[in-house]
C-alpha positions in Angstrom: 111.2 84.6 76.3 108.1 86.7 75.7 107.8 90.4 76.4 105.9 89.8 79.7 108.8 87.9 81.3 107.6 84.3 80.6 109.9 81.7 79.1 107.5 79.8 76.8 108.0 76.1 76.9 108.0 73.9 73.8 105.2 71.4 73.3 105.5 68.3 75.5 106.6 65.2 73.6 104.4 62.1 74.2 106.0 59.5 76.4 107.2 56.3 74.7 109.5 53.3 75.2 112.2 53.8 72.7 115.7 54.9 73.7 117.6 58.0 72.8 120.9 59.6 73.9 122.3 63.1 74.0 125.7 63.2 72.3 126.8 66.5 73.9 127.4 66.7 77.6 127.0 70.5 77.5 123.5 70.3 76.3 122.1 69.7 79.7 122.7 71.8 82.8 124.5 70.6 85.8 121.6 69.8 88.2 122.2 70.3 91.9 119.5 69.3 94.3 118.9 70.8 97.7 116.0 69.5 99.9 114.8 70.7 103.3 114.6 68.5 106.4 111.7 66.2 106.6 108.7 67.3 108.7 106.3 65.0 110.4 103.4 66.2 108.4 105.1 65.5 105.1 103.8 62.1 104.3 104.0 62.2 100.5 107.2 61.2 98.8 109.0 63.8 96.7 110.6 62.9 93.5 114.0 64.3 92.6 114.6 66.2 89.4 116.0 64.5 86.3 119.7 63.6 86.4 122.1 63.3 83.4 123.7 59.9 83.6 126.7 58.9 81.3 126.6 55.5 79.7 129.6 53.4 78.6 130.1 55.3 75.4 130.3 58.6 77.1 126.8 59.7 75.9 124.3 61.1 78.3 120.9 59.6 78.9 118.3 61.5 80.9 116.8 59.4 83.7 115.5 59.7 87.2 116.1 57.3 90.1 113.3 55.8 92.1 111.1 58.0 94.2 113.1 59.5 97.0 111.4 60.8 100.2 111.8 64.4 101.3 113.7 63.5 104.4 116.9 63.0 102.3 118.9 66.2 101.9 121.1 65.9 98.8 123.2 68.9 98.0 125.8 69.1 95.2 126.2 67.9 91.7 125.1 64.3 90.9 128.0 62.5 89.3 127.2 58.8 89.8 124.6 56.8 88.0 122.0 54.9 90.0 120.1 52.0 88.5 116.4 52.1 89.3 114.3 49.1 90.4 111.7 47.4 88.3 109.1 50.0 89.3 111.4 53.0 88.7 110.3 56.1 86.8 112.2 57.1 83.6 112.1 60.6 82.3 112.6 62.0 78.8 114.0 65.5 78.7 113.4 68.3 76.3 115.7 71.3 76.4 114.2 74.7 75.6 115.0 78.3 76.3 118.3 79.1 77.8 119.4 76.5 80.3 115.8 75.3 81.2 114.8 71.6 81.1 111.3 70.2 80.6 110.7 66.7 81.7 108.0 64.1 81.0 107.6 60.8 82.8 107.0 57.4 81.5 106.7 54.2 83.5 108.8 51.1 82.8 108.3 47.8 84.7 111.2 45.9 83.3 114.3 48.0 83.0 116.0 51.1 84.5 116.3 52.8 81.1 113.4 53.1 78.7 113.5 53.9 75.0 112.1 56.9 73.3 110.1 56.9 70.1 111.8 57.8 66.8 110.1 61.2 66.3 110.8 62.2 69.8 114.4 61.0 69.5 114.9 63.1 66.3 113.5 66.2 68.0 115.7 65.7 71.0 118.8 65.2 68.9 118.1 68.2 66.7 117.6 70.5 69.8 120.8 69.0 71.3 122.8 69.8 68.2 121.4 73.4 68.1 122.4 73.9 71.7 125.9 72.4 71.0 126.5 74.9 68.2 125.3 77.8 70.2 127.6 79.3 72.9 126.2 79.0 76.4 124.7 82.3 77.6 126.3 83.4 80.9 124.0 84.0 83.8 123.1 87.7 83.7 123.9 89.9 86.7 121.1 91.2 88.9 118.7 88.7 87.4 116.9 85.9 89.2 115.7 83.0 87.0 113.1 80.7 88.5 112.0 77.5 86.8 108.8 76.2 88.4 108.7 72.4 88.1 106.0 70.7 90.1 104.3 70.4 93.5 103.7 67.6 96.0 100.8 68.3 98.4 99.0 66.6 101.2 95.7 67.7 99.7 94.2 67.3 96.2 94.0 70.2 93.8 92.4 69.9 90.4 93.7 72.8 88.3 96.7 74.4 90.0 98.7 77.4 89.0 101.3 79.6 90.8 101.6 83.3 91.1 105.2 84.6 91.6 105.7 88.0 93.3 108.9 89.9 94.0 108.1 93.5 94.9 106.2 95.0 92.0 107.1 92.2 89.6 104.3 89.6 89.3 104.2 86.6 86.9 101.8 83.6 86.7 102.3 80.1 85.4 99.8 78.4 83.1 96.9 76.4 84.6 97.8 72.8 84.8 95.4 69.9 84.4 97.6 67.7 86.5 97.5 67.3 90.2 101.3 67.8 90.5 101.4 70.8 88.1 104.4 69.6 86.0 104.8 73.1 84.6 108.5 73.5 84.0 108.1 77.1 83.1 110.7 79.8 83.6 110.5 83.4 84.8 113.1 86.1 85.2 113.1 88.9 87.8 115.4 91.9 88.2 117.1 92.1 91.6 118.9 95.1 92.9 121.4 95.0 95.8 118.7 96.5 98.0 116.2 93.9 97.0 118.7 91.2 97.8 119.1 92.5 101.3 115.4 92.7 102.2 113.0 91.2 99.7 111.5 87.8 99.4 110.1 85.9 96.4 106.6 84.7 97.2 104.9 81.8 95.3 101.2 81.6 95.9 99.5 78.4 94.8 95.9 78.6 93.6 93.4 76.0 92.5 91.5 77.5 89.5 87.7 77.3 89.5 85.5 77.6 86.5 82.5 79.3 88.1 83.6 80.4 91.6 86.6 82.4 92.8 89.9 80.7 92.6 91.0 79.0 95.9 94.2 80.1 97.5 95.9 76.9 98.6 99.1 78.1 100.2 102.3 80.0 99.9 106.0 79.3 99.6 108.7 81.9 100.1 112.4 82.4 99.2 114.2 85.2 101.1 116.9 86.4 98.7 119.5 87.0 101.4 119.3 83.3 102.1 120.8 82.5 98.6 124.2 83.6 99.8 126.7 80.8 99.6 124.5 78.6 97.4 125.5 77.5 93.9 124.5 79.8 91.0 122.2 77.0 89.7 120.5 74.5 91.9 117.2 72.7 92.3 115.4 72.7 95.7 112.1 72.0 97.3 110.4 74.8 99.3 107.6 74.1 101.8 104.2 75.5 101.1 102.3 76.9 104.1 98.6 77.1 104.6 96.9 80.2 103.2 99.1 83.4 103.4 101.2 82.3 106.3 104.9 82.5 105.4 108.0 83.6 107.2 107.7 87.3 106.3 104.0 87.5 107.3 104.1 85.9 110.7 105.7 86.9 113.9 107.5 84.5 116.3 104.4 84.4 118.4 102.6 82.2 115.8 105.7 80.9 114.1 106.0 77.7 116.2 102.3 76.8 115.7 102.4 77.6 112.0 105.7 75.9 111.2 104.7 72.7 112.9 102.7 71.7 109.8 102.6 72.4 106.1 100.6 71.3 103.1 103.4 70.2 100.9 106.3 71.5 98.8 107.1 73.1 95.4 110.1 72.1 93.3 112.1 75.0 91.8 115.2 75.4 89.8 117.0 78.6 90.7 119.6 80.5 88.7 121.1 83.5 90.5 124.6 85.0 90.9 124.6 86.4 94.4 125.8 90.1 94.5 128.7 90.5 96.8 128.6 92.9 99.7 130.9 95.9 99.7 134.2 95.3 101.4 135.0 97.8 104.2 138.5 99.1 104.7 140.5 96.9 107.0 142.0 98.7 110.1 145.6 98.2 110.7 146.6 97.7 107.1 149.4 100.2 106.5 149.2 99.9 102.8 145.5 100.9 102.8 145.5 103.4 105.6 145.3 106.4 103.4 143.4 105.0 100.5 139.8 104.7 99.7 138.0 101.5 100.7 137.6 98.6 98.4 134.5 98.9 96.2 132.9 96.5 93.7 134.6 96.5 90.3 131.5 97.5 88.5 131.4 100.8 90.4 135.0 101.8 90.1 134.7 103.2 86.6 131.6 105.3 87.5 133.3 106.7 90.6 136.4 107.6 88.7 134.3 109.3 86.0 132.6 111.4 88.7 135.9 112.4 90.2 137.3 113.4 86.8 134.2 115.4 86.0 134.4 117.2 89.3 138.1 118.0 88.9 137.4 119.4 85.4 134.6 121.6 86.7 136.8 122.7 89.6 139.6 123.7 87.2 137.2 125.6 85.0 135.9 127.5 88.0 139.4 128.3 89.2 140.4 129.8 85.9 137.1 131.7 85.5 137.8 135.3 86.7 134.1 136.0 87.1 133.3 132.9 89.1 132.2 134.9 92.1 129.2 136.2 90.1 128.1 132.8 88.8 126.5 131.8 92.1 122.8 131.2 91.7 120.6 133.8 93.3 116.9 133.4 92.8 113.7 132.4 94.5 111.7 131.8 91.3 111.9 128.1 90.3 111.1 129.0 86.7 114.4 131.0 86.3 115.5 129.3 83.1 118.9 131.1 83.0 120.0 129.5 86.2 118.6 126.1 85.3 120.4 126.0 82.0 123.8 125.9 83.7 122.9 123.0 86.0 124.4 119.6 85.2 121.8 116.9 84.5 122.5 113.9 86.7 121.6 110.3 86.1 119.4 109.2 89.0 121.3 106.5 90.8 118.0 105.0 92.1 116.6 104.2 88.6 117.6 100.7 87.3 120.1 100.8 84.5 118.0 98.9 82.0 114.5 100.1 82.9 113.6 100.2 79.3 114.0 96.5 78.9 110.4 95.4 78.3 111.2 91.8 79.5 111.8 92.8 83.1 110.6 96.4 83.6 107.2 96.8 85.1 105.0 99.2 83.2 102.8 101.8 84.8 100.4 102.9 82.0 98.2 105.1 84.2 101.2 106.9 85.6 102.7 107.3 82.2 99.5 108.8 80.8 98.7 111.2 83.7 102.3 112.0 84.4 103.0 113.0 80.8 100.6 115.9 81.4 101.6 117.0 84.8 105.2 116.1 85.8 108.6 116.0 84.2 109.9 112.6 82.8 112.7 112.6 85.4 110.1 113.0 88.2 108.1 110.1 86.7 111.1 107.8 87.0 111.5 108.8 90.6 107.8 108.2 91.3 108.1 104.7 89.7 111.1 104.0 92.0 109.1 105.0 95.0 106.2 102.7 93.9 108.7 99.8 93.6 110.0 100.5 97.1 106.5 100.7 98.5 105.5 97.4 96.7 108.5 95.6 98.1 107.9 96.9 101.6 104.2 96.1 101.6 104.8 92.6 100.4 103.5 90.3 103.1 102.1 93.2 105.1 98.6 91.9 104.8 96.7 93.7 107.6 93.4 95.5 107.5 93.0 99.1 108.5 91.6 98.0 111.9 94.6 95.7 112.4 97.0 98.5 111.6 95.3 100.8 114.0 95.4 98.1 116.7 99.1 97.5 116.1 99.9 101.2 116.5 97.9 101.4 119.8 99.6 98.2 121.2 103.1 99.4 120.3 102.4 102.9 121.7 101.2 101.2 124.9 104.3 99.0 125.0 106.9 101.7 124.4 105.2 103.9 127.0 107.2 102.0 129.6 110.4 101.8 127.6 113.2 104.3 128.3 116.5 104.7 126.7 119.5 104.2 128.9 121.6 107.4 128.9 125.3 106.7 128.4 127.4 107.8 131.3 129.7 110.0 129.3 129.2 113.3 131.1 128.0 116.5 129.6 129.3 118.1 126.4 131.7 121.0 127.0 130.5 124.6 126.9 132.5 125.1 123.7 130.8 122.2 122.0 127.4 123.5 123.0 128.0 127.0 121.9 129.5 125.8 118.6 126.4 123.8 117.9 124.0 126.6 118.8 125.9 129.1 116.6 125.6 127.0 113.4 122.0 126.0 114.3 121.0 129.5 113.3 122.3 129.0 109.8 120.5 125.7 109.5 117.2 127.2 110.6 117.5 130.2 108.3 117.4 127.8 105.3 113.7 127.3 105.9 113.0 131.0 104.9 110.3 133.2 106.3 108.0 130.2 107.1 110.5 128.4 109.3 111.7 131.6 111.0 108.1 132.6 111.8 107.3 129.1 113.0 109.7 129.5 115.9 108.5 133.0 116.6 111.5 135.0 115.4 110.2 136.6 112.3 108.5 139.9 111.6 105.0 138.3 111.5 103.5 135.8 109.1 101.5 138.3 107.1 104.2 140.9 106.9 106.9 138.4 105.8 104.5 136.7 103.4 103.9 139.8 101.3 107.5 140.9 101.5 109.5 141.1 98.3 111.8 138.1 98.2 110.7 137.3 101.6 112.9 134.2 102.1 116.0 136.0 101.0 115.2 139.1 103.2 114.2 137.1 106.3 117.4 135.0 106.1 119.5 138.2 106.1 117.6 139.7 108.9 117.7 136.6 111.0 121.5 135.9 110.5 122.3 139.6 110.8 124.7 139.6 107.9 125.3 142.1 105.1 123.3 141.6 102.0 126.4 140.9 99.9 127.5 138.1 102.2 124.6 136.0 101.1 126.5 134.6 98.1 124.0 132.2 96.7 120.5 130.9 97.4 117.8 128.9 96.0 114.8 128.7 98.3 112.2 127.2 96.0 113.9 124.4 94.1 111.3 122.5 92.0 113.2 119.3 91.2 113.7 116.0 92.8 117.2 115.4 94.4 117.6 119.2 94.4 116.9 120.6 97.9 116.8 124.2 98.7 120.0 125.8 100.0 122.0 129.0 100.5 125.7 129.9 100.7 126.8 132.6 103.1 130.1 134.2 104.1 130.5 134.1 107.9 133.0 136.8 108.8 133.0 135.8 112.5 134.6 132.5 111.7 136.2 133.4 108.4 134.3 130.5 106.7 131.8 129.7 104.0 128.6 128.2 105.3 126.6 125.9 103.0 123.1 125.4 104.5 120.9 122.6 103.1 117.1 122.7 103.9 115.2 119.7 105.2 111.9 118.3 103.9 109.5 121.1 103.1 108.0 120.2 99.7 106.7 117.3 97.7 110.0 117.0 95.9 111.8 116.7 99.2 109.4 114.0 100.2 110.2 112.0 97.1 113.9 112.3 97.9 113.2 110.9 101.4 111.1 108.0 100.0 113.8 106.9 97.5 115.4 105.1 100.4 117.0 102.3 98.4 120.4 101.2 99.8 123.3 101.6 97.4 126.9 100.4 97.6 129.3 103.3 98.2 132.8 103.7 99.6 132.8 100.1 100.9 129.5 100.6 102.7 125.9 101.4 102.1 124.2 104.8 101.5 120.7 106.2 101.2 120.1 106.5 97.4 118.0 109.7 97.5 120.4 111.6 99.7 123.4 110.4 97.7 121.9 111.7 94.5 121.2 115.1 96.1 124.8 115.3 97.3 125.9 114.5 93.7 124.0 117.5 92.5 125.8 119.8 94.9 129.2 118.3 93.9 128.4 118.9 90.2 126.7 122.3 90.4 127.8 124.3 93.5 131.0 123.0 95.1 133.4 124.1 92.3 132.2 127.7 92.6 132.5 127.6 96.4 136.0 126.3 96.3 137.0 128.9 93.7 135.6 131.6 96.0 137.4 130.2 99.0 140.7 130.2 97.1 140.4 133.7 95.8 139.2 135.3 99.1 141.5 133.4 101.5 138.6 131.8 103.5 140.0 129.3 105.9 137.1 126.7 106.2 133.9 125.4 104.8 131.0 124.5 107.2 128.2 122.4 105.8 125.0 122.5 107.9 121.6 121.0 107.5 118.5 119.8 109.4 116.6 116.5 108.8 117.0 115.6 105.1 119.4 118.5 104.8 121.5 117.0 107.6 121.8 113.6 105.9 122.7 115.2 102.6 125.2 117.5 104.3 126.9 114.4 105.9 127.2 112.6 102.6 128.5 115.7 100.8 131.1 116.2 103.5 132.3 112.6 102.9 132.6 113.4 99.1 134.6 116.6 99.7 137.0 114.9 102.1 138.1 112.6 99.2 139.5 115.8 97.6 140.7 117.5 100.8 144.4 117.2 99.8 143.6 119.0 96.5 141.7 121.7 98.3 144.6 122.2 100.8 147.1 122.5 97.9 144.9 125.3 96.5 144.8 127.1 99.9 148.4 126.4 100.8 147.4 123.9 103.5 145.0 126.3 105.2 141.6 124.6 104.6 139.2 122.8 106.9 135.9 121.0 106.2 133.4 120.4 109.0 129.7 119.4 109.1 127.0 120.1 111.6 123.9 118.0 111.1 120.8 118.7 113.3 118.3 115.9 113.7 119.7 114.3 110.6 118.1 111.4 108.7 120.0 108.1 108.7 122.2 108.1 105.6 125.1 105.6 105.7 126.0 102.2 107.1 127.8 102.0 110.5 131.3 101.5 109.1 131.0 104.7 107.1 129.4 106.6 110.0 132.2 105.7 112.4 134.9 106.7 109.9 134.1 110.4 110.0 133.7 111.1 113.7 136.3 113.8 113.7 134.7 116.0 111.0 130.9 115.4 111.3 128.9 116.2 114.3 125.2 115.3 114.7 122.8 116.6 117.3 119.6 114.6 118.2 116.9 115.5 120.7 115.9 112.6 122.9 113.9 110.0 120.9 113.6 111.9 117.6 112.0 109.4 115.2 113.6 110.8 112.0 117.1 110.2 113.3 116.1 106.5 113.7 114.4 105.9 110.4 115.9 103.7 107.7 114.5 101.0 105.5 116.0 98.3 107.8 114.5 99.9 111.0 111.1 100.2 109.3 111.3 96.5 108.4 111.7 95.9 112.1 108.6 98.1 112.8 106.7 96.0 110.3 107.6 92.8 112.2 106.7 94.5 115.5 103.3 95.5 114.1 102.6 91.9 112.9 103.6 90.6 116.3 101.4 93.2 118.0 98.3 92.1 116.0 98.9 88.5 117.0 99.6 89.4 120.6 96.4 91.4 120.9 94.2 88.9 119.2 92.8 87.6 122.5 91.8 91.0 123.7 89.4 92.3 121.2 89.0 95.9 119.9 87.0 97.0 122.9 89.7 96.1 125.4 92.5 97.4 123.2 90.9 100.8 122.7 88.8 101.3 125.8 88.4 99.0 128.7 91.7 97.0 128.8 93.1 96.6 132.4 96.7 95.9 133.4 95.8 92.2 133.7 94.5 92.2 130.1 97.5 94.0 128.8 100.1 91.9 130.6 100.2 88.8 128.3 100.0 91.1 125.3 102.9 93.2 126.3 105.0 90.2 127.2 104.4 88.7 123.8 105.4 92.0 122.1 108.5 92.0 124.3 109.4 88.6 123.0 109.1 89.7 119.4 111.4 92.7 120.1 113.9 90.4 121.8 114.0 88.1 118.7 114.6 91.1 116.5 117.6 92.2 118.6 119.1 88.7 118.5 119.5 88.8 114.8 120.1 92.5 113.8 121.9 91.6 110.6 118.6 90.3 109.1 117.5 93.9 108.4 120.7 96.1 107.9 120.2 99.6 109.3 121.5 103.0 108.2 123.0 105.3 110.8 123.6 109.0 111.3 127.2 109.8 110.4 130.0 111.1 112.6 130.1 112.0 116.3 126.6 112.1 117.9 125.4 114.4 120.7 122.1 113.7 122.2 120.0 116.3 124.2 117.9 115.2 127.1 115.5 116.8 129.5 116.8 116.5 133.0 115.2 113.6 134.9 114.1 115.8 137.7 114.0 119.3 136.3 112.3 118.9 132.9 112.9 122.6 132.1 116.6 121.8 132.1 118.3 120.3 129.0 121.6 118.4 129.0 123.7 117.7 125.9 125.7 114.5 126.1 128.0 112.5 123.7 126.1 109.5 122.5 126.4 106.5 120.3 124.9 106.2 116.8 123.5 102.8 117.9 120.4 104.8 118.8 119.5 104.4 115.1 118.9 100.7 115.5 115.3 101.0 116.8 112.3 103.2 116.2 110.5 104.1 119.4 106.7 104.4 118.8 106.0 107.3 121.1 103.6 110.3 120.7 106.5 112.8 121.3 108.9 111.1 118.9 107.7 113.1 115.9 107.3 116.5 117.7 110.9 116.2 119.0 112.0 116.7 115.4 110.4 120.1 115.0 112.5 123.3 114.7 111.1 124.9 117.8 112.2 122.0 120.0 115.8 122.3 118.9 115.7 126.1 118.9 114.7 126.1 122.6 117.1 123.2 123.5 120.4 124.8 122.7 120.1 127.8 125.1 119.0 125.5 127.9 121.9 123.1 127.2 124.3 126.0 127.3 123.0 127.0 130.7 123.4 123.4 132.0 127.0 123.3 130.8 127.8 126.7 132.4 126.3 125.5 135.8 128.6 122.4 135.9 132.2 123.5 135.3 133.5 120.1 136.3 131.7 118.2 133.6 133.5 115.3 132.1 134.3 115.5 128.4 134.6 112.3 126.2 136.3 112.4 122.9 133.9 111.5 120.1 136.4 108.9 118.7 136.2 106.9 122.0 132.5 106.3 121.6 133.1 103.5 119.1 134.0 101.3 122.1 130.9 102.1 124.1 128.5 99.2 124.6 125.2 99.0 122.7 122.4 101.2 124.1 119.9 98.9 125.8 116.3 99.9 126.0 114.7 98.8 129.2 111.1 98.6 130.1 109.8 99.9 133.4 107.5 97.6 135.2 104.0 99.0 135.0 102.4 99.9 138.2 99.0 98.3 138.8 96.1 100.6 139.0 
């Protein structure tokens, strides 16, 4: 294999009529053929791949049967020999690389088995003996090997070649001088678990031109999630669609028309070991009731190592008499003394073998410019974001005008869509007051800028020029003594290292850890590293998980030591937006050690989390597991609390469908003169796309906000009145494209909502309270669309 990812084939031997046999049955791979159902437009026969047939002496002769039409669907290992007719095609096979086979055809008119010339036989025998002496290389994990064999088209191409694309990984076959390609060239792609869930391998067929631009003939596609349940090695035909139309780039509006015809098929041999999904904890199993959920074996050692490191740091902090003074207190990000004590974490979102030149995509411009401007760790994160963006944008081939059209159409559609409010009654007055009390701590984490944004500071200019303005404004806003602000870092300048502060709350006899939301470029990078990772039997947001790891390694041991020495009864972790998602994951980590904390505090220790407008962070099984300790508060249709990679993939599908649905209207009607009659067929088509997405929600797995969810709504009749109600985390399953969805995430909206929700709870003393643990049995929230009134 070359450094650019190609498996270079050996020279093709000339076809001849002499016979040769392979004396070792292990020298050829076990070929398994899978073919799609025949379509009416597929008129050309498709030839099966070569099969290894044993003769009477136990040797193996490489042959092919007669041409077999694509309508036959053969799956499994070929174990019986089939004699060909007088016009059958015989194939000589050359083994090269690791487990790849190159075939050449020769025509025989008299017998089923032809002979191979003496030089070719000697070459084949020598290669066979070398492979026999060499141990078989096992199929590598997280690697997808593709062997491009040939094409069969309904049209004529002169010099075909194939471009293979998986996210940011792109390879190209050689240009063939044959109409059917006959490449037999292999390529290797890296595949993360996240890529297996969402990504597709696209194979674009081109016809090379000498003078003009190469002609794009068509595209085939393999969705990686569809490889589940298939053998690790198999051969299959995949249909080639006209131009750029493939499953991921069309909506169901044009799918029926597009899938009714194709231009041919491409034969591939695929080697891939499907990565198993995390196994959630089974309810009702008494033996596992108090244990951690089952996790993949490859991750057990790393999790045990993290736990042992944390316990070692906790023991060191407990024995340190001066641990109270080791809290970090600075606003200057260049404070080297504080930075020197921080544990350097391995970024979980960076692939383990990124330095492998055979599979890792290089970014020379970023490496050159980044070496002058940003740290090496930040460069790795930027590369991870580029990989995510490349994978998300694959198949999203819309112009700027089409993107703008899609946004306008979806906004027009969701204008008449309302969320059904669950009939669960209002939250109790105690729940509302508890949420409003800890909201102050979450908002103070934004420093003087956030406090002045909601109009509760001393003035922008006065606070801006103030010495240590963030520290001073937080103390004034919280109305706590200066010594009760135990630790703070308001201007963190690293990725996966959000700003925070630690305060002693004497009113509740608790320690409050407040984590800030997105407010800097480094916070934005943490948001964008949204790769799903397997964790605790479920899935987790990669960027937030790494941020929570930082707190566990650098701050939590000092907090626990302080709590133990000062007899503090509880730890409250709060956060807004990105900080809310990180706080939720950190709470889950701490609960794994709760029995150890309680032994240190003589059983008097409690951990709770209050997340305000949190970002989606974990899969639903994990989110439901912590309903009793994590509480999340969302205002109406807040878009941030609905965002995850899976929900954005649905938005991508909706945008593609909106463009197709509005194709008959034209830009003038879409933006200016469209009437209700013009919009009616468009909105109906978009509604059908949305219905198809809801039919198969597993196609794009979503992340959810963790714990018990409380949603705040404006009263249907009195909009100045706000009600807080228990809700379901299923609200995270769809992003609503509405103008107010982004503004409802701002600090001022939540700051005004809690006092109004308190007034509503006080006015209705007979409100019904629903336990958060009962919401798991609530039906899915259905979004209904109001019939638009004709103008």
